[in-house]
Backbone bond lengths (Angstrom), bond angles and torsions (degrees), N, CA, C in turn:
res aa  C-N    CA-C-N  psi(-1)  N-CA   C-N-CA  omega(-1)  CA-C   N-CA-C  phi
1 M - - - 1.460 - - 1.528 110.92 -
2 K 1.340 115.43 -43.88 1.456 120.15 178.93 1.522 110.82 -63.28
3 T 1.350 115.51 -37.97 1.468 120.24 179.84 1.524 111.05 -65.17
4 I 1.334 116.28 -43.19 1.470 121.30 178.54 1.522 110.59 -62.04
5 L 1.355 116.39 -43.40 1.459 121.61 179.89 1.525 110.67 -63.59
6 K 1.322 115.50 -42.38 1.470 121.11 179.85 1.534 110.64 -62.70
7 N 1.339 115.26 -44.48 1.464 119.84 179.77 1.531 111.61 -64.83
8 T 1.351 115.36 -37.59 1.468 120.37 178.27 1.529 110.77 -62.89
9 I 1.320 116.34 -41.63 1.472 121.22 179.67 1.526 110.27 -64.90
10 I 1.320 117.24 -41.76 1.470 121.76 -179.99 1.527 110.38 -63.23
11 V 1.339 115.75 -47.77 1.468 120.35 -179.80 1.530 110.66 -61.70
12 S 1.337 116.71 -42.33 1.462 120.87 179.98 1.528 110.87 -63.22
13 S 1.323 115.79 -39.62 1.464 120.13 179.38 1.517 111.24 -64.59
14 I 1.331 116.07 -42.22 1.470 120.63 178.99 1.527 110.26 -63.33
15 L 1.349 116.49 -43.36 1.464 120.51 179.07 1.523 111.02 -62.93
16 L 1.339 117.13 -39.83 1.458 121.50 179.90 1.525 110.86 -63.72
17 I 1.334 116.13 -44.66 1.469 120.83 177.97 1.520 110.23 -61.33
18 F 1.332 115.72 -42.20 1.468 120.81 -179.47 1.526 111.06 -62.06
19 L 1.354 115.22 -43.82 1.456 119.56 -178.69 1.512 111.86 -66.53
20 V 1.334 118.03 -44.11 1.463 122.24 179.64 1.516 110.69 -63.11
21 T 1.325 116.03 -42.25 1.468 120.74 179.49 1.518 111.11 -60.82
22 N 1.329 117.01 -42.83 1.454 120.64 -177.45 1.510 112.43 -74.30
23 I 1.338 117.19 -29.43 1.457 120.40 176.03 1.519 109.75 -64.76
24 N 1.366 116.98 -39.97 1.452 121.66 -177.44 1.527 113.04 -83.92
25 A 1.325 116.75 -12.38 1.460 120.24 -175.58 1.521 111.01 -67.62
26 Q 1.342 115.66 142.82 1.451 122.10 176.97 1.516 107.68 -136.70
27 T 1.315 116.05 141.71 1.453 119.62 174.30 1.532 108.97 -80.97
28 A 1.326 116.23 167.69 1.464 120.34 177.99 1.524 110.52 -60.91
29 E 1.329 116.81 -38.98 1.470 120.94 179.15 1.523 111.36 -64.77
30 E 1.333 116.19 -38.33 1.472 119.68 178.25 1.526 110.97 -66.74
31 W 1.333 116.94 -37.07 1.464 119.53 177.08 1.528 110.55 -66.80
32 M 1.336 117.37 -40.32 1.461 119.76 176.30 1.524 110.73 -60.43
33 D 1.326 116.71 -40.58 1.461 120.92 179.65 1.525 110.82 -63.87
34 R 1.326 117.42 -40.49 1.462 120.77 179.56 1.525 111.42 -66.42
35 V 1.336 116.35 -39.27 1.468 120.30 176.91 1.529 109.96 -66.92
36 D 1.337 116.59 -43.50 1.467 120.92 179.03 1.528 111.53 -57.48
37 K 1.318 117.59 -39.23 1.460 121.02 -179.07 1.524 111.36 -64.32
38 N 1.324 117.19 -25.62 1.460 121.32 175.62 1.526 112.04 -81.50
39 L 1.317 116.61 -45.06 1.460 120.77 -167.29 1.527 114.83 -95.01
40 V 1.336 117.52 -24.18 1.465 120.40 -176.38 1.535 109.37 -92.73
41 Y 1.324 116.22 135.33 1.466 120.61 -179.14 1.524 109.46 -143.16
42 K 1.316 115.08 158.80 1.470 119.95 177.71 1.518 110.51 -79.35
43 T 1.334 116.63 -46.36 1.463 121.35 176.51 1.521 109.32 -142.51
44 A 1.339 115.68 151.98 1.471 120.88 176.74 1.519 108.74 -154.88
45 E 1.324 115.09 148.57 1.464 122.43 175.68 1.520 107.81 -132.52
46 S 1.332 117.45 131.12 1.457 119.38 -171.95 1.522 112.25 -147.62
47 V 1.344 114.06 161.96 1.458 123.03 169.16 1.518 106.20 -120.45
48 M 1.334 116.59 130.42 1.464 120.70 -171.22 1.521 111.21 -132.59
49 K 1.323 113.90 155.99 1.467 121.31 175.78 1.527 107.75 -125.58
50 M 1.316 116.07 133.54 1.459 120.94 -179.65 1.527 109.29 -126.07
51 T 1.328 116.10 120.65 1.460 121.51 179.01 1.518 108.82 -113.84
52 I 1.327 115.87 116.22 1.462 121.48 -177.98 1.524 108.93 -98.46
53 H 1.322 116.50 121.22 1.469 122.69 178.86 1.527 108.18 -99.27
54 L 1.324 116.33 112.71 1.456 122.00 -174.36 1.533 111.65 -89.51
55 P 1.338 117.68 157.67 1.479 120.74 -178.94 1.518 113.78 -58.84
56 N 1.347 117.64 -25.14 1.470 120.10 179.95 1.525 113.27 -83.38
57 G 1.336 116.41 5.21 1.456 120.89 178.32 1.517 114.61 91.50
58 K 1.315 118.22 -8.31 1.462 121.11 179.93 1.527 111.05 -81.59
59 E 1.335 115.22 160.22 1.461 121.58 178.40 1.527 110.01 -123.07
60 R 1.322 114.98 146.95 1.460 121.25 172.18 1.529 107.02 -125.11
61 V 1.334 116.64 126.70 1.464 121.25 -174.44 1.527 109.72 -116.82
62 F 1.324 115.02 132.03 1.465 121.47 179.37 1.531 108.79 -131.53
63 R 1.339 115.36 143.62 1.464 121.18 169.35 1.522 107.45 -120.38
64 M 1.314 115.35 144.44 1.461 119.61 -175.90 1.532 110.47 -151.78
65 S 1.312 115.15 159.59 1.465 120.75 172.10 1.521 107.34 -113.88
66 G 1.308 115.63 150.61 1.461 119.14 -178.08 1.504 112.43 -142.51
67 K 1.309 114.88 145.24 1.466 122.41 173.51 1.517 107.34 -128.78
68 V 1.328 116.84 129.35 1.466 121.35 -175.42 1.524 109.26 -131.93
69 Q 1.326 115.67 137.75 1.460 121.60 174.48 1.521 108.16 -127.20
70 G 1.342 114.86 106.01 1.458 120.76 -178.10 1.513 111.44 58.31
71 D 1.334 116.09 -146.46 1.459 121.44 179.11 1.527 110.51 -103.81
72 E 1.339 116.37 9.45 1.460 120.55 -174.17 1.518 113.31 -102.02
73 Y 1.346 117.26 -41.00 1.456 120.39 -172.10 1.525 111.19 -123.23
74 A 1.327 115.48 142.61 1.457 120.96 173.57 1.524 108.83 -155.50
75 L 1.324 115.92 143.55 1.461 122.46 175.74 1.520 107.64 -132.23
76 L 1.325 115.90 119.59 1.460 122.29 -176.29 1.523 108.99 -120.14
77 E 1.335 116.94 132.64 1.464 120.70 178.72 1.519 110.09 -129.09
78 F 1.339 115.92 131.41 1.464 120.56 179.14 1.530 109.66 -82.21
79 L 1.333 115.13 133.29 1.462 122.53 179.84 1.524 111.56 -103.03
80 E 1.307 117.10 -34.36 1.462 124.97 178.69 1.527 108.36 -145.74
81 P 1.348 116.68 151.73 1.460 131.09 1.59 1.530 111.76 -75.51
82 K 1.326 115.53 176.57 1.457 121.59 -173.62 1.525 111.95 -58.35
83 R 1.336 116.83 -38.91 1.472 119.43 -175.78 1.531 112.59 -67.00
84 D 1.348 116.71 -21.93 1.466 120.39 -179.06 1.521 112.83 -106.68
85 K 1.336 117.11 -2.15 1.458 120.34 -176.77 1.523 111.04 -59.36
86 G 1.326 115.33 131.35 1.463 120.64 178.94 1.514 114.09 91.61
87 T 1.337 118.44 -11.01 1.465 120.51 174.52 1.521 107.96 -66.80
88 R 1.340 116.35 131.35 1.467 120.18 -175.22 1.521 110.59 -127.60
89 Y 1.327 113.93 146.12 1.459 122.35 175.52 1.522 107.78 -118.08
90 L 1.314 116.97 130.28 1.462 122.03 176.23 1.523 108.58 -120.37
91 K 1.327 115.82 122.16 1.464 120.91 177.96 1.524 109.34 -108.78
92 H 1.337 115.79 135.27 1.464 122.33 171.65 1.514 106.32 -137.77
93 D 1.328 116.06 104.41 1.463 122.26 -175.00 1.538 109.45 55.57
94 D 1.327 118.31 -119.85 1.468 121.46 -177.84 1.521 112.80 -96.78
95 N 1.318 116.31 19.66 1.464 120.81 178.76 1.524 109.83 -114.58
96 L 1.326 115.74 143.33 1.458 121.54 179.83 1.520 109.18 -136.60
97 W 1.346 115.85 128.98 1.454 121.82 174.72 1.528 108.24 -114.59
98 I 1.318 116.65 135.06 1.466 122.05 178.36 1.522 107.95 -117.60
99 Y 1.327 115.80 124.55 1.465 121.28 179.44 1.524 109.53 -104.92
100 F 1.355 116.07 126.90 1.459 122.79 179.10 1.530 108.48 -109.13
101 P 1.342 117.98 103.71 1.471 120.23 -173.65 1.530 114.04 -66.71
102 R 1.321 118.33 -26.75 1.468 120.72 -176.86 1.527 111.41 -66.24
103 V 1.329 116.21 -29.33 1.474 119.86 179.09 1.521 111.26 -116.57
104 D 1.349 116.19 2.56 1.465 122.55 -179.95 1.531 110.91 50.70
105 R 1.353 114.00 54.36 1.457 119.88 -176.50 1.526 109.99 -133.78
106 T 1.342 116.07 143.52 1.461 122.03 177.52 1.526 109.29 -116.42
107 M 1.334 115.13 133.03 1.458 121.29 178.34 1.526 109.21 -114.54
108 H 1.324 116.72 136.36 1.461 122.35 -178.40 1.523 109.15 -108.45
109 I 1.341 116.30 127.72 1.456 121.47 173.28 1.525 108.03 -131.60
110 Q 1.334 117.23 160.97 1.456 119.25 -177.71 1.523 110.64 -155.47
111 G 1.339 113.98 172.34 1.456 120.51 176.05 1.520 113.47 63.17
112 H 1.329 115.60 -128.77 1.465 121.15 -175.11 1.525 112.69 -65.34
113 M 1.338 117.17 -18.86 1.462 119.35 -179.81 1.524 111.60 -64.18
114 L 1.341 117.44 -21.42 1.461 120.18 177.49 1.514 111.40 -67.33
115 R 1.332 116.62 -14.15 1.463 120.62 -179.56 1.527 112.43 -91.16
116 E 1.344 115.88 -0.80 1.458 118.99 176.28 1.525 109.27 -71.40
117 S 1.334 116.07 153.26 1.464 120.34 -176.10 1.523 111.29 -69.47
118 V 1.331 115.51 147.35 1.460 121.86 175.47 1.521 108.17 -86.04
119 Q 1.324 116.86 119.46 1.462 124.01 178.40 1.535 113.10 56.09
120 G 1.339 116.18 28.53 1.459 119.50 176.75 1.514 114.86 79.32
121 G 1.348 116.67 11.19 1.462 120.38 -179.71 1.518 111.61 -88.97
122 D 1.319 116.35 -162.04 1.460 122.83 -176.15 1.524 112.57 -100.64
123 L 1.320 116.56 3.66 1.458 121.81 176.43 1.516 110.05 -109.63
124 S 1.317 116.41 134.61 1.455 120.45 171.61 1.521 108.47 -90.63
125 F 1.324 116.42 166.75 1.459 118.80 176.67 1.525 109.89 -63.44
126 E 1.319 116.16 -33.71 1.464 121.30 177.40 1.532 110.47 -63.28
127 D 1.343 116.59 -41.46 1.471 121.10 177.40 1.530 110.66 -60.48
128 M 1.327 115.43 -44.74 1.464 120.73 -172.40 1.519 112.85 -69.88
129 T 1.327 116.94 -26.70 1.472 119.59 -173.77 1.523 113.05 -113.01
130 E 1.324 117.31 8.52 1.466 120.00 -178.65 1.530 111.10 -64.96
131 S 1.307 116.50 126.83 1.462 121.55 176.16 1.522 109.42 -150.08
132 S 1.325 115.26 53.81 1.460 120.81 177.76 1.521 108.93 -121.90
133 A 1.317 116.46 149.73 1.457 121.64 -175.98 1.529 111.07 -69.84
134 W 1.312 116.22 131.41 1.463 120.99 176.59 1.520 110.76 -60.62
135 Q 1.333 116.45 -34.37 1.467 119.69 -178.07 1.528 112.24 -61.93
136 D 1.349 116.57 -24.58 1.461 120.18 179.75 1.526 112.47 -76.66
137 K 1.331 116.60 -15.93 1.467 120.22 -173.58 1.532 113.99 -117.07
138 Y 1.334 116.43 -29.30 1.459 119.42 -168.87 1.530 112.78 -123.30
139 T 1.327 114.73 155.36 1.458 121.55 162.38 1.521 106.22 -105.34
140 A 1.324 116.78 154.37 1.461 119.01 -172.08 1.520 111.81 -140.09
141 E 1.326 114.20 157.74 1.456 121.60 173.60 1.523 108.27 -141.80
142 I 1.326 115.98 148.74 1.458 120.14 177.25 1.519 108.60 -79.21
143 K 1.323 115.37 126.79 1.458 121.47 -177.88 1.526 111.49 -96.98
144 E 1.345 116.48 -37.56 1.472 120.68 -176.74 1.515 109.51 -158.76
145 E 1.320 116.97 147.68 1.461 122.16 177.58 1.517 110.51 -135.00
146 T 1.332 116.17 141.06 1.457 122.55 170.72 1.527 107.53 -128.91
147 D 1.326 117.31 -177.30 1.466 120.62 179.12 1.526 111.81 -64.77
148 S 1.336 117.15 -28.09 1.464 120.01 -174.18 1.528 114.58 -113.83
149 T 1.339 118.04 -15.60 1.460 120.16 -175.66 1.526 112.02 -138.01
150 V 1.329 114.09 161.53 1.464 122.50 172.99 1.524 107.39 -133.31
151 T 1.320 117.22 134.26 1.461 121.51 175.71 1.517 108.68 -109.21
152 I 1.325 115.95 124.25 1.462 119.64 177.27 1.531 109.49 -118.94
153 R 1.313 115.33 149.05 1.468 122.18 176.72 1.516 107.70 -110.55
154 M 1.327 116.79 126.86 1.452 121.67 -177.06 1.529 109.64 -114.65
155 V 1.332 115.40 138.05 1.467 121.75 -176.79 1.525 108.83 -136.76
156 T 1.320 116.07 144.46 1.462 120.64 173.36 1.526 109.67 -130.32
157 D 1.321 115.63 149.27 1.463 120.65 175.60 1.520 111.70 -83.03
158 D 1.329 116.19 -10.83 1.463 121.28 -178.68 1.532 109.06 -85.08
159 M 1.311 116.80 98.94 1.455 121.46 -176.98 1.530 113.00 -77.79
160 T 1.343 117.30 3.36 1.463 119.97 177.48 1.530 111.85 -87.81
161 V 1.346 117.61 -12.47 1.460 119.72 179.01 1.528 109.29 -72.45
162 S 1.314 116.61 160.78 1.465 120.70 -177.08 1.520 112.46 -62.87
163 Y 1.336 116.00 -40.29 1.460 120.46 -175.69 1.533 109.27 -131.77
164 P 1.330 118.04 93.81 1.468 120.37 -179.14 1.529 113.55 -66.33
165 F 1.340 116.46 -19.85 1.463 121.14 -179.76 1.524 109.27 -129.15
166 R 1.324 115.51 135.37 1.459 119.95 177.95 1.529 109.36 -140.94
167 E 1.323 115.12 139.55 1.464 120.64 173.40 1.524 107.65 -119.19
168 I 1.334 116.34 124.75 1.461 122.07 -171.14 1.532 110.33 -121.41
169 L 1.322 115.80 125.46 1.464 121.60 172.23 1.519 107.23 -97.29
170 I 1.333 117.07 115.83 1.470 122.24 -172.41 1.525 110.88 -110.01
171 D 1.324 115.55 135.37 1.462 121.27 173.89 1.527 109.09 -76.67
172 R 1.325 117.07 125.20 1.471 120.52 -176.88 1.519 112.64 -62.92
173 R 1.324 117.17 -36.77 1.464 120.49 -173.73 1.526 111.94 -73.65
174 T 1.330 117.01 -44.35 1.456 120.40 -173.90 1.535 113.82 -102.47
175 S 1.329 117.17 -15.08 1.472 122.53 -173.96 1.527 111.76 60.94
176 I 1.326 115.46 31.46 1.464 122.04 175.67 1.532 108.64 -97.70
177 P 1.342 118.07 137.93 1.470 119.87 173.63 1.533 110.20 -68.36
178 L 1.313 116.77 117.24 1.465 120.61 177.71 1.525 110.58 -80.25
179 K 1.321 116.11 -32.16 1.464 120.86 177.67 1.524 108.99 -150.24
180 I 1.316 115.49 137.08 1.463 122.24 175.99 1.523 108.10 -125.98
181 I 1.319 116.65 127.84 1.458 120.85 172.28 1.521 107.29 -110.65
182 N 1.326 115.87 114.00 1.458 122.09 -179.27 1.521 109.59 -95.77
183 S 1.331 116.10 130.07 1.460 121.13 -177.91 1.519 111.04 -127.06
184 G 1.325 114.71 150.63 1.445 121.00 -178.95 1.513 112.25 -97.57
185 V 1.320 116.00 -161.52 1.455 121.99 178.57 1.523 109.18 -59.59
186 G 1.341 116.55 136.35 1.456 121.05 -176.42 1.519 112.92 81.91
187 E 1.364 115.10 8.33 1.467 122.25 -179.24 1.520 112.70 58.15
188 V 1.326 116.33 33.64 1.461 121.23 173.59 1.530 108.20 -78.10
189 S 1.326 117.35 119.56 1.462 121.61 -178.75 1.521 109.95 -67.22
190 I 1.334 115.69 128.17 1.461 121.64 -174.97 1.521 111.91 -109.50
191 K 1.312 115.42 -43.50 1.463 119.74 -168.60 1.521 110.80 -147.29
192 E 1.341 115.48 140.94 1.469 121.02 176.42 1.528 108.43 -119.35
193 I 1.332 115.93 129.95 1.464 121.57 179.36 1.529 108.45 -119.62
194 V 1.327 116.28 123.49 1.471 121.89 -177.48 1.523 108.93 -118.62
195 T 1.324 116.83 127.22 1.461 121.31 175.60 1.523 109.74 -80.77
196 V 1.315 115.89 118.86 1.473 121.91 179.83 1.522 110.04 -90.53
197 E 1.341 116.34 -41.99 1.465 121.88 178.47 1.523 109.45 -141.23
198 S 1.334 115.69 148.83 1.461 120.95 172.42 1.523 108.26 -141.29
199 K 1.331 116.03 155.60 1.466 121.02 179.76 1.519 109.63 -133.03
200 R 1.322 114.59 160.55 1.456 119.86 177.57 1.520 109.80 -94.53
201 F 1.326 115.60 131.07 1.458 123.04 176.67 1.528 106.95 -124.73
202 G 1.333 116.50 98.71 1.458 119.59 -175.80 1.515 110.50 64.16
203 K 1.324 117.10 -120.53 1.462 121.44 -177.99 1.530 113.03 -90.12
204 R 1.327 117.18 -6.32 1.462 119.46 -175.20 1.532 111.78 -112.29
205 Y 1.324 115.58 150.69 1.455 122.14 166.44 1.524 107.03 -99.77
206 Y 1.341 115.73 145.27 1.456 118.79 -177.74 1.525 109.62 -143.77
207 P 1.343 118.07 136.51 1.473 120.37 179.12 1.534 110.37 -65.97
208 T 1.326 116.50 131.16 1.463 120.44 179.05 1.527 112.41 -111.01
209 V 1.327 116.73 -20.80 1.468 120.83 174.36 1.523 107.70 -136.45
210 T 1.321 116.14 121.62 1.467 120.67 178.28 1.527 109.66 -132.35
211 D 1.323 115.06 147.44 1.458 122.11 173.65 1.519 108.03 -109.52
212 I 1.318 115.75 126.24 1.465 121.81 -178.97 1.520 107.91 -114.35
213 R 1.311 116.06 121.76 1.463 120.22 -175.13 1.528 110.36 -122.24
214 S 1.332 115.30 129.86 1.455 120.22 173.90 1.520 109.31 -71.84
215 L 1.326 116.88 132.69 1.454 121.07 176.78 1.531 111.22 -96.57
216 L 1.336 114.95 6.45 1.465 120.59 178.72 1.528 112.29 -109.16
217 V 1.356 116.39 -19.08 1.461 121.65 -179.70 1.521 108.58 -124.15
218 E 1.315 118.28 127.41 1.459 121.73 -178.80 1.532 110.95 -75.45
219 N 1.329 114.42 147.56 1.472 122.72 173.37 1.530 112.81 58.30
220 K 1.319 116.40 36.14 1.463 120.64 176.80 1.518 108.86 -134.06
221 W 1.342 116.38 125.77 1.452 120.31 178.86 1.522 110.06 -157.04
222 T 1.324 115.09 164.85 1.461 121.73 -176.39 1.521 109.77 -132.15
223 R 1.330 115.79 132.89 1.478 120.12 171.56 1.525 108.15 -101.03
224 F 1.332 115.02 128.81 1.458 121.81 -178.27 1.521 108.32 -118.04
225 E 1.342 116.17 118.66 1.467 121.44 -176.10 1.529 110.15 -118.41
226 V 1.313 115.47 128.63 1.464 121.31 174.48 1.524 106.96 -92.75
227 E 1.327 115.96 107.12 1.465 120.46 -177.20 1.523 111.61 -79.38
228 D 1.319 116.22 -32.23 1.469 120.61 178.79 1.518 107.74 -156.30
229 I 1.322 117.04 140.39 1.477 119.91 177.98 1.522 109.72 -151.86
230 K 1.322 114.50 142.20 1.464 121.83 176.10 1.524 108.08 -132.07
231 F 1.320 115.81 146.56 1.457 121.22 -177.88 1.525 110.40 -119.48
232 G 1.342 115.61 152.05 1.462 120.82 167.24 1.506 116.47 82.97
233 M 1.336 117.72 14.55 1.466 118.41 178.11 1.528 111.22 -80.96
234 K 1.323 116.38 165.65 1.458 121.55 177.17 1.515 108.49 -107.77
235 F 1.338 116.52 125.71 1.455 121.09 -179.32 1.528 110.43 -93.16
236 P 1.330 117.19 153.76 1.468 120.16 173.36 1.527 110.45 -61.11
237 S 1.314 116.48 155.04 1.465 120.70 -174.93 1.522 112.93 -63.76
238 D 1.348 117.27 -23.44 1.463 120.39 -179.00 1.518 113.43 -99.58
239 M 1.349 117.80 12.14 1.464 120.53 -175.38 1.536 111.80 -59.19
240 F 1.333 117.09 -41.50 1.453 120.53 -174.85 1.540 110.69 -104.90
241 S 1.327 113.96 52.00 1.452 121.19 -178.94 1.519 110.36 -115.96
242 K 1.317 117.31 164.00 1.458 121.44 178.34 1.525 110.46 -68.40
243 E 1.337 117.40 -24.67 1.457 120.69 176.28 1.534 110.53 -64.63
244 M 1.342 116.75 -41.72 1.460 121.70 177.22 1.520 110.78 -69.36
245 L 1.332 116.04 -35.67 1.464 120.12 178.20 1.514 111.79 -62.46
246 E 1.327 116.83 -42.74 1.466 121.42 -172.22 1.527 113.14 -101.94
247 R 1.318 117.35 14.10 1.467 119.93 -175.60 1.534 111.97 -63.34
């Protein structure tokens, strides 16, 4: 009788562990969806600070305001330093216009030029305004799991995207990417993004301080700080127009 009772307890314990494990289990696609719910938004308005740390030890500091609508439209305006104040960037799909108020001139760039660095830092304009779901671009697999984190590897067959390969370390509690390694064709690691701080905004968590480090240039990195951000507002119909760019 004691043996039967003991065996029953063991079997019940194994079943309980199995059930708890499966309740907490998530597929790679489910983790991508949870991250997307944090990072993807319809509209956002923010004030940001970007500090570029150069290999020679010098720093360049910029403050800017930004308005973004999905992955199609973005309007960025530099607030500081004085020499760049009023410079504006307008993105519409794969087109980018830059307005220079000191000479009252607008320059148009498109395509791969959107991947050039902003002010010589480690972020491209495409990086700064990305708001598209990873699930729409990548397939994923779980690479490693711990009690507090999950690492997923994301791959796309579309070699025209900026980063065909990505490895993401995700915090289980917040579903925020703690570290992202972006790689190009041939899986050459290009850029590392580390979340230093994140905050909760309603139902979502969002990174507010990130360090972006080039893996191709030594002793060069950028700190990107979101000083203020709001989600879900409605912009005027002419917000992302050339009239607003050159006002």
